[in-house]
C-alpha positions in Angstrom: 113.5 152.2 -261.9 116.2 149.7 -263.0 115.6 148.6 -266.5 115.7 144.8 -266.9 114.1 144.2 -270.3 115.3 145.5 -273.7 113.6 145.6 -277.1 115.5 144.4 -280.2 114.8 143.9 -283.9 116.5 140.9 -285.6 118.3 141.7 -288.9 116.6 138.8 -290.8 114.0 137.4 -288.4 112.8 134.0 -287.3 110.7 132.1 -289.8 108.4 129.8 -287.9 107.0 126.5 -289.3 103.8 128.3 -290.5 105.9 130.8 -292.5 105.4 133.7 -290.1 108.4 136.0 -289.8 109.2 137.3 -286.2 111.6 140.2 -285.9 110.7 142.3 -282.9 111.6 140.9 -279.5 112.4 141.5 -275.9 115.4 140.2 -274.0 115.7 140.4 -270.2 118.9 140.8 -268.2 120.6 137.5 -267.5 120.8 136.1 -264.0 123.5 133.8 -262.5 121.2 130.8 -262.9 120.7 131.6 -266.6 124.5 131.1 -267.1 124.9 128.2 -264.7 121.9 126.1 -265.6 123.1 125.1 -269.1 126.2 123.5 -267.6 124.0 120.6 -266.4 122.5 120.1 -269.9 123.9 117.0 -271.7 123.8 118.9 -275.0 126.3 121.5 -273.5 128.4 118.7 -272.0 128.9 117.2 -275.5 129.1 120.6 -277.3 130.0 123.6 -275.1 128.9 126.0 -277.8 125.3 124.8 -277.3 125.3 126.9 -274.1 124.6 129.9 -276.3 121.4 128.3 -277.6 120.1 127.5 -274.1 121.0 130.9 -272.6 119.3 132.8 -275.4 116.2 130.7 -275.1 116.1 131.6 -271.4 116.5 135.4 -271.7 114.4 136.1 -274.8 111.0 136.7 -273.4 109.2 137.5 -276.6 109.8 137.3 -280.3 107.1 138.6 -282.5 103.9 136.7 -281.5 105.9 134.0 -279.6 105.9 134.4 -275.9 107.9 131.2 -275.1 111.2 130.7 -276.9 112.7 127.2 -276.7 116.1 126.0 -277.7 114.4 124.5 -280.8 113.5 128.0 -282.0 116.9 129.4 -281.3 118.5 126.5 -283.2 116.6 127.7 -286.3 117.6 131.3 -286.1 119.6 132.6 -289.1 123.4 132.9 -288.4 123.2 136.7 -288.7 120.4 136.9 -286.1 122.3 134.6 -283.7 125.4 136.8 -284.0 123.2 139.9 -283.4 121.6 138.3 -280.3 125.0 137.3 -278.9 126.2 140.9 -279.2 123.0 142.3 -277.8 123.2 139.9 -274.8 126.8 141.1 -274.1 125.8 144.7 -274.5 122.8 144.7 -272.2 124.5 142.6 -269.6 127.6 144.8 -269.5 130.0 142.0 -270.5 133.4 143.1 -271.5 134.2 142.5 -275.2 131.9 142.6 -278.2 134.1 139.9 -279.7 133.8 137.4 -276.9 131.6 134.5 -278.0 128.7 133.8 -275.7 130.0 130.2 -275.2 133.3 131.6 -273.9 131.4 133.6 -271.3 129.8 130.3 -270.0 132.5 127.7 -270.6 132.0 124.5 -268.6 135.7 123.8 -268.7 136.5 126.9 -266.6 135.3 127.8 -263.1 132.5 130.5 -262.9 134.8 133.4 -261.9 137.1 132.7 -264.9 134.0 132.6 -267.3 133.1 136.2 -266.4 136.5 137.6 -267.4 137.7 135.4 -270.2 137.9 136.8 -273.7 
């Protein structure tokens, strides 16, 4: 069977408002709508880098005891964990370069076909 979900462990972990640390998670493969949908979000229109936050919140299906990850949680990830997740996203989705920022994969200033190949 085709694998669509992948386990990961964050280097630092997400510290929630109750002081609980969440490190183990599951990320699913991204769909076209996961990459297109953020383009309609006003936060992305004013700051294209915010697409990273929205996309990760859509594709992370579990993080520790959390089963719903919102952009608010992703906004509070440590920088090392955000970088790790961007790399992990590119790896499981077969995107070309480990050095391509996620926001460059989904860049609202380019058309969709250009987004898939830019570096």
